[in-house]
BAFI-314259 format. One record per residue (C-alpha): residue in three letters; residue number from 1; x, y, z. Coordinates in nm, 3 decimals, padded with zeros to 5 digits. Layout:
REC   code   pos         u         v         w
REC    ALA   NUM         X         Y         Z
...
***
This chain:
REC   code   pos         u         v         w
REC    MET     1    04.872    01.828    04.622
REC    SER     2    05.225    01.718    04.559
REC    GLY     3    05.527    01.770    04.718
REC    ASP     4    05.645    01.716    05.089
REC    ASN     5    05.583    02.063    05.233
REC    ILE     6    05.251    02.133    05.049
REC    LEU     7    05.014    02.031    05.366
REC    LEU     8    05.248    02.216    05.635
REC    ASP     9    05.133    02.533    05.769
REC    LYS    10    05.374    02.774    05.945
REC    PRO    11    05.194    03.066    06.107
REC    THR    12    05.341    03.196    06.430
REC    VAL    13    05.127    03.084    06.759
REC    ASN    14    04.911    03.331    06.886
REC    ALA    15    05.080    03.588    07.125
REC    SER    16    04.843    03.525    07.395
REC    ILE    17    05.050    03.246    07.460
REC    ALA    18    05.329    03.435    07.580
REC    GLU    19    05.091    03.629    07.822
REC    GLU    20    05.009    03.301    07.996
REC    ALA    21    05.374    03.177    08.035
REC    ASN    22    05.449    03.441    08.305
REC    VAL    23    05.780    03.481    08.200
REC    GLN    24    05.994    03.688    08.479
REC    ASN    25    06.265    03.961    08.368
REC    PRO    26    06.607    03.876    08.435
REC    PRO    27    06.798    04.048    08.727
REC    GLU    28    07.013    04.348    08.694
REC    THR    29    07.327    04.247    08.505
REC    ASN    30    07.538    04.561    08.558
REC    GLY    31    07.546    04.638    08.205
REC    ILE    32    07.603    04.298    08.062
REC    ASP    33    07.392    04.215    07.758
REC    GLN    34    07.062    04.111    07.889
REC    THR    35    06.972    03.897    07.572
REC    ALA    36    07.241    03.631    07.690
REC    PHE    37    07.034    03.531    07.950
REC    LYS    38    06.657    03.576    07.794
REC    THR    39    06.438    03.292    07.882
REC    LYS    40    06.223    03.174    07.562
REC    THR    41    05.870    03.261    07.601
REC    LEU    42    05.606    02.932    07.555
REC    VAL    43    05.519    03.067    07.220
REC    GLU    44    05.898    03.058    07.102
REC    GLU    45    05.930    02.719    07.230
REC    ILE    46    05.634    02.603    07.043
REC    GLU    47    05.708    02.759    06.734
REC    ASP    48    06.075    02.620    06.720
REC    LEU    49    05.933    02.276    06.780
REC    LYS    50    05.708    02.337    06.469
REC    LYS    51    06.005    02.491    06.266
REC    LEU    52    06.203    02.178    06.371
REC    GLY    53    05.912    01.947    06.286
REC    ASN    54    05.890    02.119    05.933
REC    ALA    55    06.268    02.092    05.842
REC    GLU    56    06.263    01.713    05.946
REC    PHE    57    05.936    01.676    05.737
REC    SER    58    06.149    01.846    05.436
REC    LYS    59    06.405    01.596    05.484
REC    ARG    60    06.154    01.327    05.486
REC    ASN    61    06.255    01.229    05.840
REC    TYR    62    05.876    01.185    05.892
REC    ASP    63    05.902    00.975    06.216
REC    MET    64    06.123    01.261    06.382
REC    ALA    65    05.869    01.546    06.229
REC    ILE    66    05.597    01.354    06.431
REC    THR    67    05.810    01.358    06.734
REC    TYR    68    05.851    01.749    06.729
REC    TYR    69    05.481    01.808    06.626
REC    THR    70    05.382    01.593    06.934
REC    GLN    71    05.601    01.783    07.151
REC    ALA    72    05.456    02.095    07.049
REC    ILE    73    05.103    01.978    07.051
REC    LEU    74    05.140    01.870    07.428
REC    MET    75    05.275    02.216    07.524
REC    CYS    76    05.023    02.436    07.317
REC    PRO    77    04.734    02.540    07.550
REC    GLU    78    04.373    02.436    07.434
REC    ALA    79    04.259    02.805    07.398
REC    GLU    80    04.480    02.836    07.111
REC    GLN    81    04.264    02.662    06.886
REC    ALA    82    04.406    02.782    06.541
REC    ALA    83    04.774    02.705    06.661
REC    LEU    84    04.664    02.387    06.785
REC    SER    85    04.480    02.299    06.451
REC    VAL    86    04.793    02.375    06.269
REC    LEU    87    05.019    02.145    06.457
REC    PHE    88    04.757    01.846    06.430
REC    GLN    89    04.712    01.921    06.068
REC    ASN    90    05.102    01.896    06.023
REC    ARG    91    05.145    01.614    06.230
REC    ALA    92    04.871    01.438    05.989
REC    ALA    93    05.057    01.516    05.680
REC    ALA    94    05.356    01.330    05.853
REC    HIS    95    05.163    01.045    05.930
REC    SER    96    05.010    01.028    05.565
REC    LYS    97    05.366    01.020    05.418
REC    LEU    98    05.416    00.710    05.650
REC    ASN    99    05.080    00.560    05.520
REC    ASN   100    04.952    00.556    05.894
REC    ASN   101    04.587    00.607    05.805
REC    GLU   102    04.433    00.582    06.100
REC    ASN   103    04.669    00.827    06.275
REC    CYS   104    04.631    01.078    05.982
REC    LEU   105    04.254    01.070    06.011
REC    ALA   106    04.249    01.096    06.377
REC    ASP   107    04.484    01.405    06.359
REC    CYS   108    04.257    01.549    06.077
REC    ASN   109    03.967    01.518    06.300
REC    ASN   110    04.121    01.685    06.598
REC    ALA   111    04.233    01.973    06.363
REC    LEU   112    03.872    02.000    06.195
REC    ALA   113    03.722    01.969    06.561
REC    LEU   114    03.921    02.295    06.660
REC    VAL   115    03.862    02.487    06.313
REC    PRO   116    03.606    02.333    06.089
REC    HIS   117    03.665    02.535    05.802
REC    TYR   118    04.044    02.453    05.798
REC    LYS   119    04.070    02.380    05.415
REC    LYS   120    04.416    02.204    05.443
REC    ALA   121    04.275    01.980    05.693
REC    LEU   122    03.958    01.902    05.506
REC    SER   123    04.149    01.828    05.191
REC    GLN   124    04.402    01.610    05.389
REC    ARG   125    04.111    01.395    05.539
REC    ALA   126    03.928    01.362    05.216
REC    ARG   127    04.232    01.198    05.089
REC    VAL   128    04.293    00.962    05.374
REC    LEU   129    03.891    00.901    05.394
REC    SER   130    03.932    00.798    05.025
REC    GLU   131    04.242    00.551    05.118
REC    LEU   132    04.002    00.401    05.395
REC    GLY   133    03.685    00.369    05.159
REC    ASN   134    03.466    00.618    05.331
REC    PHE   135    03.391    00.796    05.000
REC    LYS   136    03.094    00.958    05.102
REC    LEU   137    03.250    01.162    05.382
REC    ALA   138    03.595    01.221    05.157
REC    LEU   139    03.325    01.382    04.881
REC    GLU   140    03.162    01.609    05.127
REC    ASP   141    03.510    01.733    05.270
REC    ILE   142    03.667    01.800    04.920
REC    THR   143    03.348    01.952    04.798
REC    ALA   144    03.351    02.188    05.088
REC    VAL   145    03.709    02.295    04.984
REC    ALA   146    03.597    02.336    04.616
REC    ILE   147    03.334    02.544    04.719
REC    PHE   148    03.556    02.767    04.959
REC    ASP   149    03.805    02.800    04.665
REC    LYS   150    03.524    02.877    04.421
REC    PHE   151    03.620    02.579    04.207
REC    GLU   152    03.948    02.710    04.101
REC    ASN   153    04.176    02.422    04.196
REC    GLN   154    04.157    02.172    03.923
REC    ASP   155    04.318    01.910    04.118
REC    ASP   156    04.040    01.897    04.384
REC    ILE   157    03.789    01.910    04.099
REC    ILE   158    03.941    01.586    03.943
REC    PHE   159    03.953    01.437    04.265
REC    SER   160    03.606    01.517    04.350
REC    ASN   161    03.503    01.355    03.996
REC    ASN   162    03.680    01.014    04.100
REC    LEU   163    03.524    01.020    04.439
REC    LEU   164    03.202    01.048    04.298
REC    LYS   165    03.254    00.765    04.072
REC    SER   166    03.405    00.540    04.343
REC    LEU   167    03.120    00.613    04.554
REC    GLY   168    02.863    00.556    04.273
REC    GLU   169    03.027    00.227    04.214
REC    GLN   170    03.011    00.124    04.566
REC    ASN   171    02.638    00.235    04.584
REC    MET   172    02.582    00.006    04.280
REC    GLU   173    02.727   -00.311    04.380
REC    GLU   174    02.582   -00.302    04.744
REC    TYR   175    02.230   -00.186    04.576
REC    THR   176    02.229   -00.470    04.313
REC    LYS   177    02.339   -00.738    04.573
REC    HIS   178    01.991   -00.665    04.769
REC    ASN   179    01.750   -00.520    04.534
REC    ALA   180    01.570   -00.598    04.221
REC    PHE   181    01.506   -00.362    03.920
REC    ASN   182    01.177   -00.294    03.813
REC    LEU   183    01.043   -00.346    03.468
REC    PRO   184    01.053   -00.051    03.228
REC    SER   185    00.724    00.106    03.096
REC    LYS   186    00.502   -00.086    02.838
REC    SER   187    00.614    00.155    02.583
REC    LEU   188    01.002    00.095    02.619
REC    ILE   189    00.928   -00.306    02.653
REC    ASN   190    00.726   -00.279    02.306
REC    GLN   191    00.983   -00.045    02.136
REC    PHE   192    01.231   -00.315    02.211
REC    LEU   193    01.038   -00.604    02.119
REC    LYS   194    00.959   -00.433    01.773
REC    SER   195    01.303   -00.374    01.697
REC    PHE   196    01.351   -00.746    01.584
REC    CYS   197    01.243   -00.782    01.218
REC    ASP   198    01.276   -01.138    01.213
REC    ASP   199    01.139   -01.238    01.563
REC    PRO   200    01.120   -01.622    01.621
REC    PHE   201    00.835   -01.534    01.861
REC    SER   202    00.626   -01.442    01.532
REC    ASP   203    00.701   -01.783    01.344
REC    GLU   204    00.458   -02.055    01.295
REC    PHE   205    00.526   -02.215    01.596
REC    ALA   206    00.489   -01.928    01.826
REC    LEU   207    00.148   -01.845    01.633
REC    THR   208    00.003   -02.204    01.686
REC    LEU   209    00.080   -02.169    02.067
REC    LEU   210   -00.103   -01.841    02.075
REC    LYS   211   -00.406   -02.018    01.966
REC    SER   212   -00.398   -02.284    02.206
REC    ASP   213   -00.661   -02.307    02.475
REC    ILE   214   -00.379   -02.369    02.724
REC    ASN   215   -00.310   -02.069    02.969
REC    THR   216   -00.003   -02.180    03.153
REC    GLY   217    00.366   -02.220    03.088
REC    LEU   218    00.506   -02.082    02.749
REC    GLU   219    00.140   -02.032    02.582
REC    TYR   220    00.027   -01.815    02.870
REC    ALA   221    00.370   -01.627    02.831
REC    LEU   222    00.319   -01.551    02.476
REC    LYS   223   -00.034   -01.442    02.522
REC    CYS   224    00.102   -01.206    02.788
REC    ILE   225    00.308   -01.028    02.506
REC    GLN   226    00.021   -01.030    02.277
REC    ASN   227   -00.230   -00.866    02.583
REC    GLN   228    00.072   -00.652    02.714
REC    LYS   229    00.066   -00.858    03.072
REC    PHE   230    00.425   -00.802    03.096
REC    GLU   231    00.462   -00.824    03.471
REC    GLU   232    00.326   -01.189    03.447
REC    ILE   233    00.578   -01.333    03.167
REC    GLU   234    00.843   -01.425    03.391
REC    LYS   235    00.646   -01.626    03.605
REC    ALA   236    00.487   -01.775    03.326
REC    CYS   237    00.819   -01.882    03.175
REC    GLN   238    00.941   -02.029    03.509
REC    ASN   239    00.642   -02.251    03.540
REC    GLU   240    00.720   -02.383    03.182
REC    LEU   241    01.083   -02.464    03.288
REC    ASN   242    00.990   -02.636    03.597
REC    LYS   243    00.769   -02.897    03.348
REC    THR   244    00.962   -03.224    03.333
REC    ASP   245    00.804   -03.318    02.990
REC    ASN   246    00.865   -03.014    02.774
REC    SER   247    01.052   -03.049    02.460
REC    LEU   248    01.388   -02.859    02.350
REC    ILE   249    01.230   -02.617    02.164
REC    ARG   250    00.957   -02.515    02.422
REC    LYS   251    01.261   -02.489    02.679
REC    SER   252    01.465   -02.262    02.447
REC    PHE   253    01.181   -02.047    02.381
REC    ALA   254    01.096   -02.012    02.743
REC    LEU   255    01.463   -01.941    02.828
REC    ASN   256    01.479   -01.689    02.563
REC    LEU   257    01.181   -01.508    02.695
REC    LEU   258    01.252   -01.515    03.031
REC    ALA   259    01.619   -01.385    02.946
REC    THR   260    01.482   -01.093    02.754
REC    PHE   261    01.243   -00.976    03.057
REC    TYR   262    01.549   -01.018    03.290
REC    LEU   263    01.753   -00.796    03.052
REC    LEU   264    01.476   -00.553    03.033
REC    ARG   265    01.465   -00.565    03.417
REC    GLY   266    01.835   -00.476    03.447
REC    ASN   267    01.919   -00.836    03.578
REC    TYR   268    02.207   -00.867    03.312
REC    ALA   269    02.391   -01.154    03.468
REC    ALA   270    02.093   -01.398    03.500
REC    GLY   271    01.958   -01.302    03.148
REC    ILE   272    02.312   -01.354    02.996
REC    GLU   273    02.313   -01.720    03.161
REC    HIS   274    01.975   -01.813    03.041
REC    LEU   275    02.081   -01.702    02.696
REC    THR   276    02.382   -01.838    02.695
REC    THR   277    02.230   -02.226    02.791
REC    VAL   278    02.034   -02.156    02.460
REC    ILE   279    02.317   -02.057    02.245
REC    GLU   280    02.550   -02.341    02.346
REC    ASN   281    02.277   -02.606    02.249
REC    PRO   282    02.333   -02.723    01.922
REC    LYS   283    02.005   -02.845    01.855
REC    VAL   284    01.839   -02.521    01.883
REC    PRO   285    01.697   -02.387    01.556
REC    LYS   286    01.895   -02.130    01.336
REC    GLU   287    01.660   -01.850    01.402
REC    LEU   288    01.626   -01.866    01.749
REC    LYS   289    01.993   -01.894    01.801
REC    ILE   290    02.062   -01.576    01.614
REC    ASN   291    01.796   -01.403    01.797
REC    THR   292    01.946   -01.513    02.123
REC    LEU   293    02.283   -01.417    02.021
REC    ILE   294    02.171   -01.058    01.968
REC    LYS   295    02.015   -01.029    02.281
REC    ARG   296    02.344   -01.159    02.440
REC    ALA   297    02.532   -00.924    02.274
REC    PHE   298    02.265   -00.643    02.405
REC    GLY   299    02.321   -00.757    02.748
REC    TYR   300    02.713   -00.738    02.710
REC    HIS   301    02.662   -00.383    02.564
REC    LEU   302    02.477   -00.276    02.875
REC    GLN   303    02.728   -00.426    03.110
REC    GLU   304    03.004   -00.237    02.877
REC    GLU   305    03.184   -00.569    02.755
REC    VAL   306    03.236   -00.447    02.431
REC    ASP   307    03.454   -00.713    02.288
REC    LYS   308    03.209   -00.998    02.384
REC    CYS   309    02.952   -00.788    02.250
REC    PHE   310    03.097   -00.785    01.897
REC    GLN   311    03.199   -01.147    01.913
REC    ASP   312    02.821   -01.240    01.973
REC    PHE   313    02.728   -01.026    01.618
REC    ASN   314    03.026   -01.207    01.442
REC    ARG   315    02.907   -01.535    01.586
REC    ALA   316    02.546   -01.478    01.456
REC    GLU   317    02.676   -01.346    01.109
REC    ALA   318    02.871   -01.662    01.064
REC    ILE   319    02.567   -01.897    01.152
REC    ASP   320    02.372   -01.672    00.902
REC    PRO   321    02.509   -01.385    00.681
REC    ASN   322    02.159   -01.307    00.554
REC    SER   323    01.974   -01.207    00.866
REC    PRO   324    01.899   -00.833    00.866
REC    ALA   325    01.845   -00.831    01.221
REC    ILE   326    02.205   -00.852    01.282
REC    TYR   327    02.312   -00.556    01.081
REC    HIS   328    02.040   -00.352    01.233
REC    HIS   329    02.125   -00.399    01.585
REC    ARG   330    02.485   -00.387    01.563
REC    ALA   331    02.457   -00.061    01.380
REC    GLN   332    02.290    00.073    01.689
REC    ILE   333    02.602   -00.021    01.878
REC    TYR   334    02.819    00.146    01.618
REC    LEU   335    02.632    00.465    01.628
REC    GLU   336    02.650    00.492    02.024
REC    GLY   337    03.022    00.460    01.974
REC    MET   338    03.016    00.713    01.675
REC    ASN   339    03.139    00.464    01.452
REC    THR   340    02.930    00.625    01.184
REC    ASN   341    03.087    00.455    00.899
REC    GLU   342    03.033    00.113    01.018
REC    ALA   343    02.701    00.190    01.114
REC    VAL   344    02.602    00.309    00.764
REC    LYS   345    02.739   -00.004    00.602
REC    ASP   346    02.539   -00.235    00.841
REC    LEU   347    02.230   -00.069    00.795
REC    LYS   348    02.267   -00.038    00.419
REC    LYS   349    02.323   -00.450    00.447
REC    SER   350    02.018   -00.474    00.648
REC    LEU   351    01.792   -00.277    00.408
REC    GLU   352    01.924   -00.499    00.129
REC    LEU   353    01.815   -00.789    00.294
REC    ASN   354    01.478   -00.631    00.398
REC    PRO   355    01.402   -00.319    00.216
REC    ASN   356    01.057   -00.290    00.398
REC    PHE   357    01.210   -00.256    00.755
REC    ALA   358    01.093    00.117    00.822
REC    LEU   359    01.312    00.104    01.150
REC    SER   360    01.631    00.032    00.966
REC    ILE   361    01.529    00.305    00.692
REC    ILE   362    01.507    00.572    00.949
REC    TYR   363    01.831    00.476    01.118
REC    TYR   364    02.002    00.440    00.775
REC    ASN   365    01.926    00.811    00.703
REC    PHE   366    02.011    00.918    01.072
REC    ALA   367    02.357    00.712    01.046
REC    GLN   368    02.407    00.896    00.710
REC    TYR   369    02.351    01.222    00.878
REC    CYS   370    02.579    01.136    01.167
REC    HIS   371    02.861    01.035    00.920
REC    ALA   372    02.818    01.352    00.693
REC    LYS   373    02.854    01.555    00.995
REC    LYS   374    03.174    01.372    01.109
REC    VAL   375    03.343    01.424    00.805
REC    SER   376    03.225    01.787    00.766
REC    ASN   377    03.031    01.737    00.440
REC    LYS   378    02.774    02.007    00.469
REC    LEU   379    02.589    01.941    00.156
REC    TYR   380    02.495    01.602    00.280
REC    VAL   381    02.446    01.708    00.635
REC    GLU   382    02.141    01.929    00.510
REC    HIS   383    02.038    01.660    00.271
REC    PHE   384    01.971    01.404    00.530
REC    LEU   385    01.831    01.662    00.778
REC    VAL   386    01.553    01.723    00.512
REC    GLU   387    01.534    01.329    00.469
REC    LEU   388    01.477    01.277    00.860
REC    GLY   389    01.219    01.571    00.844
REC    ASP   390    01.017    01.387    00.583
REC    PHE   391    01.011    01.070    00.784
REC    VAL   392    00.813    01.227    01.053
REC    VAL   393    00.552    01.263    00.797
REC    ASN   394    00.590    00.927    00.625
REC    TYR   395    00.653    00.708    00.933
REC    PRO   396    00.444    00.907    01.200
REC    ASP   397    00.367    00.549    01.370
REC    ILE   398    00.730    00.466    01.443
REC    SER   399    00.826    00.720    01.749
REC    GLU   400    01.179    00.683    01.646
REC    SER   401    01.141    00.905    01.349
REC    PHE   402    01.026    01.174    01.580
REC    ALA   403    01.301    01.133    01.831
REC    LEU   404    01.586    01.127    01.576
REC    TYR   405    01.458    01.408    01.390
REC    THR   406    01.430    01.615    01.709
REC    GLN   407    01.764    01.507    01.783
REC    VAL   408    01.929    01.664    01.500
REC    LEU   409    01.725    01.979    01.519
REC    LEU   410    01.867    02.042    01.876
REC    GLU   411    02.223    01.963    01.748
REC    THR   412    02.166    02.260    01.486
REC    GLY   413    02.019    02.492    01.753
REC    ALA   414    01.667    02.494    01.609
REC    TYR   415    01.510    02.466    01.949
REC    GLU   416    01.178    02.638    01.860
REC    GLU   417    01.130    02.376    01.563
REC    ALA   418    01.257    02.089    01.796
REC    ASP   419    00.970    02.188    02.025
REC    LEU   420    00.698    02.203    01.782
REC    VAL   421    00.806    01.835    01.632
REC    LEU   422    00.811    01.715    01.980
REC    LYS   423    00.461    01.844    02.060
REC    LYS   424    00.311    01.685    01.728
REC    ALA   425    00.516    01.354    01.852
REC    PHE   426    00.328    01.343    02.173
REC    GLU   427   -00.022    01.399    01.995
REC    VAL   428    00.090    01.092    01.777
REC    HIS   429    00.216    00.888    02.069
REC    PRO   430    00.059    01.012    02.395
REC    ASP   431    00.210    00.718    02.567
REC    LYS   432    00.563    00.843    02.523
REC    ALA   433    00.676    01.029    02.830
REC    ASP   434    01.030    01.087    02.683
REC    PHE   435    00.891    01.348    02.433
REC    LEU   436    00.752    01.569    02.751
REC    VAL   437    01.095    01.521    02.898
REC    ASN   438    01.294    01.651    02.591
REC    ARG   439    01.056    01.945    02.569
REC    ALA   440    01.106    02.008    02.934
REC    LEU   441    01.493    02.004    02.876
REC    ILE   442    01.418    02.271    02.572
REC    ALA   443    01.211    02.485    02.825
REC    ALA   444    01.472    02.485    03.099
REC    THR   445    01.754    02.561    02.850
REC    TRP   446    01.634    02.761    02.601
REC    LYS   447    01.332    02.950    02.701
REC    THR   448    01.363    03.282    02.926
REC    ASN   449    01.231    03.178    03.272
REC    GLY   450    01.137    02.830    03.129
REC    LYS   451    01.194    02.631    03.452
REC    LEU   452    00.840    02.649    03.557
REC    ASP   453    00.710    02.498    03.229
REC    ALA   454    00.974    02.242    03.244
REC    PHE   455    00.853    02.120    03.587
REC    LYS   456    00.488    02.118    03.491
REC    LEU   457    00.605    01.918    03.170
REC    LEU   458    00.783    01.668    03.397
REC    GLU   459    00.492    01.628    03.620
REC    GLN   460    00.304    01.561    03.329
REC    ALA   461    00.534    01.298    03.191
REC    LEU   462    00.553    01.102    03.528
REC    ASN   463    00.155    01.115    03.518
REC    ILE   464    00.157    00.918    03.219
REC    ASP   465    00.447    00.715    03.272
REC    PRO   466    00.548    00.652    03.634
REC    LYS   467    00.831    00.445    03.534
REC    CYS   468    01.015    00.717    03.325
REC    ASN   469    01.377    00.694    03.412
REC    ILE   470    01.479    00.987    03.221
REC    ALA   471    01.197    01.225    03.390
REC    TYR   472    01.306    01.125    03.739
REC    GLU   473    01.667    01.199    03.658
REC    THR   474    01.595    01.536    03.479
REC    LEU   475    01.371    01.637    03.779
REC    GLY   476    01.638    01.568    04.015
REC    GLU   477    01.888    01.759    03.827
REC    LEU   478    01.638    02.056    03.753
REC    PHE   479    01.569    02.070    04.159
REC    MET   480    01.949    02.076    04.194
REC    GLN   481    01.999    02.387    03.982
REC    VAL   482    01.709    02.569    04.210
REC    GLY   483    01.873    02.463    04.521
REC    GLN   484    01.616    02.206    04.616
REC    GLN   485    01.839    01.956    04.721
REC    LYS   486    01.595    01.749    04.922
REC    ASP   487    01.349    01.722    04.643
REC    ALA   488    01.634    01.625    04.411
REC    ILE   489    01.714    01.346    04.615
REC    ASP   490    01.357    01.196    04.611
REC    CYS   491    01.338    01.201    04.267
REC    LEU   492    01.680    01.050    04.193
REC    GLU   493    01.630    00.789    04.455
REC    LYS   494    01.302    00.699    04.257
REC    ALA   495    01.476    00.668    03.938
REC    ILE   496    01.741    00.420    04.099
REC    PRO   497    01.494    00.110    04.085
REC    LEU   498    01.428    00.157    03.729
REC    PRO   499    01.631   -00.063    03.484
REC    LYS   500    01.900    00.107    03.257
REC    PRO   501    02.252    00.045    03.155
REC    ARG   502    02.517    00.018    03.392
REC    LYS   503    02.661    00.344    03.296
REC    GLN   504    02.363    00.538    03.330
REC    LEU   505    02.311    00.387    03.655
REC    LEU   506    02.621    00.499    03.772
REC    ASN   507    02.546    00.834    03.671
REC    THR   508    02.191    00.822    03.873
REC    PHE   509    02.370    00.726    04.168
REC    SER   510    02.644    01.015    04.116
REC    LEU   511    02.382    01.286    04.098
REC    ARG   512    02.172    01.142    04.385
REC    ASN   513    02.546    01.161    04.586
REC    SER   514    02.632    01.491    04.448
REC    ALA   515    02.282    01.631    04.606
REC    GLN   516    02.320    01.445    04.905
REC    THR   517    02.675    01.596    04.958
REC    GLN   518    02.557    01.950    04.866
REC    LEU   519    02.271    01.927    05.145
REC    ALA   520    02.546    01.800    05.404
REC    ILE   521    02.777    02.098    05.335
REC    VAL   522    02.487    02.327    05.380
REC    GLU   523    02.396    02.173    05.707
REC    ARG   524    02.784    02.148    05.818
REC    PHE   525    02.865    02.488    05.745
REC    GLY   526    02.587    02.705    05.712
REC    ILE   527    02.647    02.810    05.367
REC    LYS   528    02.416    02.839    05.056
REC    THR   529    02.466    02.641    04.743
REC    PRO   530    02.203    02.818    04.544
REC    LYS   531    02.306    02.682    04.176
REC    PHE   532    02.386    02.321    04.118
REC    TYR   533    02.773    02.282    04.021
REC    SER   534    02.861    01.996    03.811
REC    PHE   535    03.232    01.906    03.847
REC    SER   536    03.243    01.800    03.480
REC    GLU   537    03.179    02.156    03.364
REC    LYS   538    03.506    02.245    03.480
REC    GLN   539    03.715    02.003    03.308
***
């Protein structure tokens, strides 16, 4: 809302005020013009004061405008709620121009107490609440305005998006101060650990520790990896670090492993701190230092610190340009940023150094598919689509082969085939709840009346993996679509403690806040919001 007059309303005060004024008729005038002696009614006096206030507002004399509006407010009977609400709103607009936020808020509250559906007052209050940091109520107000306007006002939609982001960031900062995130599911932890083709935790030193009869400290931590007792690893690493007689290599291994699980848990700052301790020690073996740099790059990526992420990859490459893990993991970052050309180069280099690493083979073909699509090479797109389909047959033990092939099938609109591939994927990998979530998404968007199937698939996914973040988020969005906001809030709040990149956590808070806002509007105004509305749809 721009311009000085945009928030001013100019309706005539209700005529019933004139009746209450008890104005007397002038005396007989013996033919003299009676209008010259006519006394102004209360309605006219209030209207004149309002017009004077509006005129001063237009001239940017906001203090004088406030004076006139105040006089009109004092004269206006409380029974004239509509007229009084307009006067409060106009005075709020003048206070806003003078950055008198508290006074502006008070006048908006007064206007809305009289007329709760008053759009201009809701919009004005949303903006002053935003200035005061009350993003939650501001979001409720502006969302109500958007609903009343049938989402036709682009400025309000953009403002709502900004409020969702600001509130989400506020929630995220407060949450991370006082709460620890859970570890992800075993399948996700295994998937991350197996992505390192030259893992120092599989070298001769680590294998020797695994054969030891000692069941404390680093030895026990490594055995926990082998036995998938992931919840006990951090404590075992802490026990190792508390020892006074441990060697540099043992301490470095323990710090790296502890940091790895901090990153998986979502405790990025502590993870990066421990990894930095290892990296800055000049006596750490080359293989362990490279592994540590890659993990710190991963941590920076999750915190959206792009420059630091690539600096660590470059530093690792300078230490050993023949380490295939550097190129494999850097390619994943390039793919997320759709820098397909660099992703192809890095994966090609990774395979030159380690031609038998199946995961790099799969991602190399996927990167080539993405690049062919990006440059509109239809022949190559079809070729690599066939190649990715073959990997499902040739590498069924690698879940990524199914995931990536399904992704490209969905991009081409082959929903039925994608659903069949996901069904097969789940038969091969019954611990991968993500496959059920993707089937639920297909059912909800492609199948006629498929939402019931989607709900069943998501329930099955959460029975298999109670820590499946994407299942909770998808279920939450599905509940929002059918107007079950309370159920949506419950699902999304269960997703919040699960580890995820900063951007995804912000999205989870935003979805939860959107559901809470819709529920609050239903309760405040008694209106229905049967279909979930995403502000981003209108941008």
